[in-house]
C-alpha positions, 0 to 999 in steps of 0.5 A: 476482486473482493467480498463486498457485494450487494444482496437484494439492494443491501451491501454486505461485507462477506456475510455482514450487512453494512447497515447493521455493522454501522448501526453498532460501530458508528460512522465513519469506519474502515471495514475490512474483509478478511477473506479479501485480504488473505485471498489477495496475498494467496493469489499473488503467492500462487501466481509467482510460485515459479520463482518462490519469492519472499513476499514482504508486505508493504506496511506503509500501505496498511499497518493494522497489527491484526491485519499484519499478523494475518499475513505473517501466519501465511509466511509473509515478511514485511517491508518497512520504511521507518523505525515505527513500522519496524516496531509494528512488524516486531510487535505483530510477530515478524521474523526480523530476518524477513524484514526489508528496510527501505527509505531515503532518510534512515536516522542513526537511531533507526539504523541502530534499532534495525541492527539490534533487531537483526533485520534481513536487509537494508535497501540502500538509497545513497552513498552516504547512507551506506557509509553511515550504516557501515560505520554504525554497524562497525561501532556496534559490532553487528554485521548486516546485509544490504541491497542497493536500490537502483533506478532503472529510469523506467516508469509507467506513464499512468502512474501519478507523478507524486508516486513514481519513483524509478526515474533517474532524477528520483530522490530514491536510490542511485542512477543505473550508471552509478551502480557499478561504481557504488559496488567498486567503492562499497561492495567489499565492506567488512561489516555490511555485505552487499549481495543484492539489487533492489528495484521499485518503479512507483505505485501503482504500475498498471502494466507488467511491461515496465517491470520487464524493462526494469528487470532486464536492466537489473539482470544485465547489471548483475551480470556485469557485477558478477564479471567484476567479482561481486556475488549478487545472490538476491534481486528485490523487484519491489512492489507497485502492483495496481489495485482494482479501483475500477473494474477490469482496468488492472492486470491480475496477479497472473498477468504480472507473473506471466510477464515477470516470472520467465525473466527471473527463472534463470536467475533463480535456477542458478541459486538466486533469491527473489523478494517482492514488496506488494502493498496496495494490490493486497490491501486496497480492495480489502476495505471500504470506508463507510460514511454517513450523509450529514446534509445535502445542499444546493450551491449555484449549479452544484449539489453537495453531499456533505458526509462525516468523513473527508480528507482527514480520513482518506486523503487520496482524492485530494492529494493524488486526484485519485478515483475512489468508487462510491455508492450508497449502502442500500439501493433499489435493485436496478441501481445495484452496480454491476461494475465500478467505473468513473462513468456508470451507465445507469439511469436515475443517477444524480450528480454530486460534489461529495465533500467532507466536514473539514474547513478546507475547499480541498476537502472533497472525496469526489467531484461531479460524481453521478450516484443514486440519490442520497439524503441525510442519514444515508450511508455512502461506501467508499470502495478500495480504501484499504491501502493508503487510507487509515495509515494516512489519516490525521486529526486535522481540525481536532477530529478523532480518527475512525475505527477499523473493523474486521469482518470474518464471515458472518461476524466482525470485531473492532481491531482499532478503537475509534479515537476519543477527544481525550486521545486528541490531547493525549501527550500534551501538557498545560 
């Protein structure tokens, strides 16, 4: 799963004790394990090597430049959804031909930026978007490639409704039934080539089965398009592969590949190319958010553990009702967790409302959570925080964002500085 393990009751990131790290960099802090981050990418690439995909990491899940560069050195491409993410990809050193650009609201300036950079693919989400990209490409005299994002009307019932994207009514992409008409209208454009289909079901998708249904529909669509004279060379099967927020709940990369690779083999053997867009499955378990208990207080029948981080640094529990496993950094040996689960089968646990310092009742990290007893000054570690953590952090209540720290074996370094009060007002004028 990852390289965050307890030794003699002390949590380590690889070979660095979390208490020692926190004493030096302070709290709250995002702490990444390089071995985990790179290891997940390698395992995914190995599992899917039968179809030799271009693996474009989803920057929206985790955007730190140092981390992006680690994947680029391993041959990754980048999946971007904004001009800012494209800028990050380029600063990190990504080959623009390995960039895929998705998103329903690409501005004219972002399209111009992408055409100037020479990105590999636009993932087209609507008819008007294609018309606009083609018009700008014609004006700039820049040729481009695009993939039509098709909604196969497939979803995993366990995917949160706020992150499910593959249904017919989604704001993303076009309905399956409109796809052929789309190609008949735009598939022979002079400036924007349309040789690809793009799928994305949402995230996380906890089973390989929905991918199988969506890919089957996509391959049938490709067959029909080829019969009508359109050359479809590439299938982008998107991302959404789940991460281990709980032990033993998520399929492995090998499980996904076992179901998906055989479906794609004929397409690949006939000369087709495959693109994947993983995000959280690589980054989520690569980091923990380390926070310090400020106060413990009683409120009616509840006990509150008030910590120095909250929804402004990790919004997933509030926004998506998401489960994040949390445990103190140092515990007696009999309370070292053997697994990470919503209900821990251990004695000597107390039930807390784990809340942050933000002046909102919605600022909670966990409700009615049973963990070992904590007191003021203790460190609490929030696992699975590497995806949609720091990238969604804000300065709400004028609170600076935390640093990001990368652990590599027995050493660590800050890869994003803790913000200061001066940073909070930078760019403002009196």
